[in-house]
C-alpha positions in Angstrom: 36.7 -24.2 -39.2 39.7 -21.8 -38.8 41.5 -24.2 -36.4 40.8 -27.1 -38.8 42.2 -25.3 -41.8 45.3 -24.1 -39.9 45.9 -27.7 -38.7 45.6 -29.1 -42.2 47.8 -26.4 -43.6 50.5 -27.1 -40.9 50.3 -30.8 -41.7 50.6 -30.2 -45.4 53.5 -27.8 -45.0 55.3 -30.2 -42.6 54.8 -33.0 -45.1 56.2 -30.9 -47.9 59.1 -29.8 -45.9 60.1 -33.3 -44.7 59.3 -35.0 -48.0 58.5 -38.2 -46.1 54.8 -38.4 -45.4 53.3 -41.4 -43.6 51.8 -43.0 -46.7 52.8 -46.6 -45.9 50.3 -49.3 -46.6 48.4 -50.0 -43.4 45.2 -51.8 -42.4 42.2 -49.8 -41.4 40.8 -52.6 -39.2 38.3 -53.7 -41.9 36.9 -57.2 -41.5 37.7 -59.8 -44.1 34.5 -59.1 -46.1 34.8 -62.1 -48.3 35.1 -64.7 -45.5 32.4 -63.1 -43.4 30.0 -62.9 -46.4 30.6 -66.5 -47.2 30.1 -67.6 -43.6 26.9 -65.6 -43.3 25.5 -66.9 -46.6 26.1 -70.5 -45.8 24.8 -70.2 -42.2 21.6 -68.5 -43.3 21.0 -71.0 -46.1 21.7 -74.0 -43.9 19.6 -72.8 -40.9 16.7 -70.9 -42.5 16.2 -71.5 -46.2 17.1 -75.2 -46.8 15.0 -76.5 -43.9 12.0 -74.6 -45.2 12.5 -75.7 -48.7 12.7 -79.4 -47.6 9.1 -79.1 -46.5 7.9 -77.9 -49.9 7.4 -80.8 -52.3 7.4 -78.7 -55.4 10.7 -77.0 -54.7 12.2 -80.4 -53.6 11.2 -81.9 -56.9 12.6 -78.8 -58.7 16.0 -79.2 -57.0 16.0 -83.0 -57.8 15.4 -82.2 -61.5 18.0 -79.5 -61.5 20.6 -81.8 -59.9 19.8 -84.6 -62.3 20.1 -82.2 -65.3 23.5 -80.8 -64.2 25.0 -84.2 -63.5 23.6 -85.8 -66.6 24.8 -83.0 -68.8 28.3 -83.4 -67.4 28.2 -87.2 -68.0 27.2 -86.5 -71.6 29.9 -84.0 -72.1 32.6 -86.0 -70.5 32.4 -89.1 -72.6 35.5 -91.2 -71.9 37.3 -88.3 -70.2 38.3 -88.7 -66.6 36.6 -86.8 -63.8 39.6 -84.6 -63.3 39.6 -83.5 -66.9 36.4 -81.4 -66.4 36.2 -81.2 -62.7 33.9 -79.0 -60.6 33.7 -76.2 -63.2 31.6 -78.4 -65.6 28.9 -79.2 -63.0 28.9 -75.6 -61.7 28.6 -74.3 -65.3 25.6 -76.6 -65.8 24.0 -75.1 -62.8 24.8 -71.6 -64.0 23.2 -72.5 -67.3 20.0 -73.6 -65.5 20.0 -70.2 -63.8 20.6 -68.2 -66.9 18.4 -70.1 -69.4 15.4 -71.2 -67.4 12.7 -68.8 -66.5 13.0 -69.4 -62.7 10.7 -67.7 -60.2 11.9 -66.2 -56.9 11.4 -69.4 -54.8 13.3 -71.5 -57.3 16.2 -69.0 -57.6 16.4 -68.9 -53.8 16.3 -72.7 -53.5 18.9 -73.3 -56.2 21.2 -70.6 -54.8 21.1 -71.9 -51.3 21.5 -75.5 -52.6 24.7 -74.3 -54.3 25.9 -72.4 -51.3 25.4 -75.0 -48.5 23.3 -77.9 -49.8 23.4 -81.0 -52.0 24.2 -79.0 -55.1 27.5 -78.0 -53.6 28.2 -81.6 -52.8 27.6 -82.5 -56.4 30.2 -79.9 -57.5 32.7 -81.1 -54.9 32.1 -84.8 -56.0 33.0 -83.8 -59.5 36.3 -82.3 -58.5 38.4 -85.4 -57.7 41.5 -83.8 -59.2 40.9 -80.3 -57.8 41.3 -78.8 -54.4 38.5 -78.2 -52.0 38.9 -74.4 -52.4 38.5 -74.6 -56.2 35.3 -76.6 -55.9 33.9 -74.2 -53.3 34.8 -71.3 -55.5 33.0 -72.8 -58.5 29.8 -73.5 -56.4 29.9 -70.1 -54.7 30.2 -68.4 -58.1 27.0 -70.2 -59.3 25.3 -69.5 -56.0 26.1 -65.8 -56.2 24.5 -65.5 -59.6 21.3 -67.3 -58.5 20.9 -65.4 -55.2 21.7 -62.0 -56.8 18.8 -62.7 -59.3 16.6 -63.7 -56.4 17.4 -60.5 -54.5 16.5 -58.4 -57.6 13.1 -60.3 -58.0 10.1 -58.0 -57.5 8.4 -60.3 -55.0 11.5 -60.6 -52.8 10.6 -57.3 -51.0 7.3 -58.6 -49.5 7.9 -62.4 -49.6 11.4 -62.4 -48.0 13.1 -59.1 -47.3 16.2 -60.9 -46.0 16.8 -62.0 -49.6 18.4 -58.6 -50.3 21.1 -59.2 -47.6 21.5 -62.8 -48.6 22.1 -61.9 -52.3 24.5 -59.1 -51.3 26.5 -61.5 -49.1 26.6 -64.2 -51.8 27.8 -61.6 -54.4 30.5 -60.4 -52.0 31.5 -64.0 -51.1 32.4 -64.8 -54.8 32.0 -61.8 -57.1 31.5 -62.7 -60.8 34.3 -62.2 -63.2 34.9 -58.5 -63.8 33.4 -57.5 -60.4 34.9 -57.0 -57.0 33.9 -56.7 -53.4 34.5 -53.0 -53.6 32.7 -52.5 -56.9 29.5 -50.6 -57.6 27.4 -53.7 -57.8 28.4 -54.9 -54.3 27.9 -51.4 -52.8 24.5 -51.1 -54.5 23.3 -54.5 -53.3 24.4 -53.8 -49.7 22.8 -50.4 -49.7 19.5 -51.9 -50.9 19.8 -54.3 -48.0 20.3 -51.4 -45.6 17.3 -49.6 -47.1 15.3 -52.8 -46.4 16.1 -52.5 -42.7 19.3 -54.6 -42.3 22.0 -52.5 -40.6 24.6 -55.0 -41.5 24.0 -54.2 -45.2 24.6 -50.5 -44.6 27.7 -51.3 -42.6 29.1 -53.5 -45.4 28.3 -50.9 -48.0 30.2 -48.3 -46.0 33.2 -50.6 -45.5 33.3 -51.4 -49.2 33.3 -47.6 -49.9 36.0 -47.1 -47.3 38.2 -49.8 -48.7 37.8 -48.4 -52.2 38.5 -44.8 -51.0 41.6 -45.8 -49.0 43.0 -47.7 -52.0 46.8 -47.9 -51.7 46.7 -47.3 -47.9 44.9 -50.7 -47.2 47.2 -53.5 -46.2 48.2 -55.6 -49.2 47.7 -58.8 -47.3 44.2 -57.9 -46.1 41.1 -59.4 -47.8 39.6 -55.9 -47.8 42.2 -54.7 -50.3 40.4 -53.6 -53.5 41.8 -55.1 -56.7 43.5 -52.8 -59.1 41.3 -51.3 -61.8 40.9 -53.3 -65.0 39.1 -53.0 -68.2 35.9 -54.5 -66.8 35.9 -52.2 -63.7 36.4 -48.9 -65.3 32.9 -47.8 -64.3 34.0 -47.9 -60.6 35.4 -44.7 -59.2 39.2 -44.6 -58.6 40.8 -44.7 -55.2 40.6 -41.4 -53.3 37.3 -40.3 -54.8 35.6 -37.9 -52.4 32.2 -39.0 -53.4 33.0 -42.5 -51.9 34.2 -40.8 -48.7 31.0 -38.7 -48.4 28.7 -41.7 -49.0 30.6 -43.8 -46.5 30.5 -41.1 -43.9 26.8 -40.7 -44.3 26.2 -44.4 -43.9 28.5 -44.6 -40.8 26.8 -41.6 -39.2 23.4 -43.1 -39.6 24.6 -46.2 -37.8 25.8 -44.3 -34.7 22.3 -44.5 -33.2 22.2 -48.3 -33.6 22.8 -50.2 -30.3 24.6 -53.0 -32.2 26.6 -51.0 -34.8 27.4 -47.8 -33.0 30.9 -48.7 -31.8 31.8 -50.3 -35.1 30.5 -47.2 -37.0 32.5 -44.9 -34.7 35.6 -46.9 -35.4 35.0 -46.7 -39.2 34.5 -43.0 -39.0 37.9 -42.6 -37.4 39.5 -44.8 -40.0 37.8 -42.8 -42.7 39.2 -39.6 -41.2 42.6 -41.1 -41.1 42.4 -42.1 -44.7 41.3 -38.6 -45.7 44.3 -37.2 -43.8 46.7 -39.6 -45.6 45.2 -38.6 -49.0 45.8 -34.9 -48.0 49.4 -35.6 -47.1 50.0 -37.5 -50.3 48.4 -34.8 -52.5 50.3 -32.1 -50.6 53.5 -33.9 -51.3 52.7 -34.2 -55.0 51.9 -30.5 -55.1 55.2 -29.7 -53.6 57.1 -31.9 -56.0 55.3 -30.3 -58.9 56.3 -26.8 -57.8 59.9 -27.8 -57.3 60.0 -29.3 -60.8 58.0 -26.5 -62.5 55.1 -28.9 -63.3 51.4 -28.3 -63.1 49.2 -30.8 -61.2 45.4 -30.9 -61.4 45.2 -32.3 -57.9 44.0 -29.7 -55.4 44.8 -29.9 -51.7 41.9 -29.2 -49.5 44.1 -27.5 -46.9 45.3 -25.0 -49.5 41.7 -24.4 -50.7 40.5 -23.8 -47.2 43.4 -21.4 -46.5 42.7 -19.5 -49.7 39.0 -19.2 -48.9 39.8 -17.9 -45.4 42.3 -15.4 -46.7 39.9 -14.2 -49.4 37.0 -13.8 -46.9 39.2 -11.9 -44.4 40.4 -9.5 -47.2 36.8 -8.8 -48.2 35.7 -8.3 -44.6 38.6 -5.8 -44.0 37.7 -3.9 -47.2 34.1 -3.6 -46.2 35.0 -2.4 -42.7 37.5 0.2 -44.1 34.9 1.5 -46.5 32.4 1.9 -43.7 34.9 3.7 -41.4 35.9 6.2 -44.2 32.3 6.9 -45.1 31.4 7.6 -41.4 34.2 10.1 -40.9 33.5 12.0 -44.2 29.7 11.9 -43.9 29.3 15.7 -43.1 31.8 17.1 -45.6 30.9 18.6 -49.0 32.1 15.5 -50.8 30.3 13.2 -48.4 27.0 15.1 -48.7 27.3 15.2 -52.5 28.1 11.5 -52.8 25.2 10.6 -50.4 22.7 12.6 -52.4 24.0 11.2 -55.7 23.7 7.6 -54.4 20.3 8.4 -52.9 19.0 9.8 -56.2 20.4 7.5 -58.8 20.2 4.2 -56.9 16.4 4.3 -56.9 16.1 4.8 -53.2 14.6 8.3 -53.6 11.9 7.1 -56.0 11.0 4.2 -53.8 10.8 6.5 -50.7 8.6 9.0 -52.7 6.2 6.3 -53.8 6.1 4.8 -50.3 5.2 8.2 -48.8 2.4 8.7 -51.4 0.9 5.4 -50.4 1.1 6.2 -46.7 -0.6 9.6 -47.4 -3.3 8.0 -49.5 -4.2 5.6 -46.6 -4.0 8.4 -44.0 -1.1 7.0 -42.1 1.0 10.2 -42.6 -0.3 13.8 -43.1 -0.2 15.3 -46.6 2.7 17.5 -47.5 1.7 21.1 -48.5 2.7 21.8 -52.1 3.1 25.3 -53.6 0.1 26.5 -55.7 1.9 28.7 -58.1 1.9 32.6 -58.4 -1.5 33.0 -56.8 -0.3 31.1 -53.8 2.8 33.2 -53.6 0.8 36.4 -53.7 -1.4 35.1 -51.0 1.6 34.4 -48.9 3.0 37.9 -49.6 -0.4 39.5 -48.6 -0.5 37.5 -45.4 3.0 38.5 -44.6 2.2 42.2 -45.3 -0.8 42.1 -43.1 1.2 40.6 -40.3 3.9 43.2 -40.6 1.3 46.0 -40.7 -0.3 44.7 -37.5 3.1 44.7 -35.8 3.8 48.3 -36.9 0.4 49.5 -35.7 1.0 47.8 -32.3 4.3 49.5 -31.9 2.9 52.9 -32.8 0.1 52.5 -30.3 2.5 51.4 -27.6 4.7 54.5 -28.2 1.7 56.9 -27.9 0.6 55.2 -24.8 4.0 55.7 -23.2 3.9 59.5 -23.9 
């Protein structure tokens, strides 16, 4: 601990002296969470969910009715307008209306979400976007899919019917977060952590990476997809960059993954990146502290290095004071002042009364012999008589001895 504190103090002092800390924007090796989440969502839906749903006639009929309602509502709203006037957003909004207004069960939410992510519903949205780009149509369908799959992940029966729905909903949400949310927001972290609790290590890893990206803040590469968006009015509930609670939560998640045979190397790399982010925040806060002292300003930001150094100095001073007091008391223990002080402390601290009561208990149980207590004047006279008899016997013995020697 002492070596760590000294190292941090030296780093902070060197940073303040140079005035040029290494606070440049840099990438921490985070994966492009959005692209990876989209790919995993589409792959899981295409290979697992949609083939199973195709064998269920009820869900197939439900999807056919939902597709017909979405396309028919668009045709009614278009009128004589061209397809490019409304585009993919109209069909996607119709699907979102079905998700929001209809009382859908878990299988129906799962079916509609995967249909929008990698099925025929996504083709409907793309077909309605003749005047829009492919990315715009994909964004519209992914947004609707995220809302449906997020609701499916929150369904009570998802835990025992399909535990993988938790990870699927988190990936869909991270693929295209709703308006006002981000891939580093509290909702994304909460959904991924629930997936990790359900037994999916990828969910715990994604939650830790989102917390790491949010904690690193300005130090993440601007061109990286892992860069968290700046805070807005709708994301004020999310902690700011540099929040130590995010660092602690991410560290706990990464440490739990060190025992995983698949995630151990990635978790170790993330722990190193987290440590590097913490060091950069220390350098930045130390530089701000130095500027505040130079300008005569007060900053509320506290540098951990200075806190550790102050705690170590305070502890050392207290230890030295206790040691000096013990040494002085040892050398003056037999002097008049030392004896008086010891008796004073022994009497008025309560130790004497406790020792007396303890001895009485021990005497009552026969552990120690009873102390003889003076019996008053009669006892004193008895003692005097015994002493006088003893002295008389000694005198008589001496007289007899002297006569014998004559």
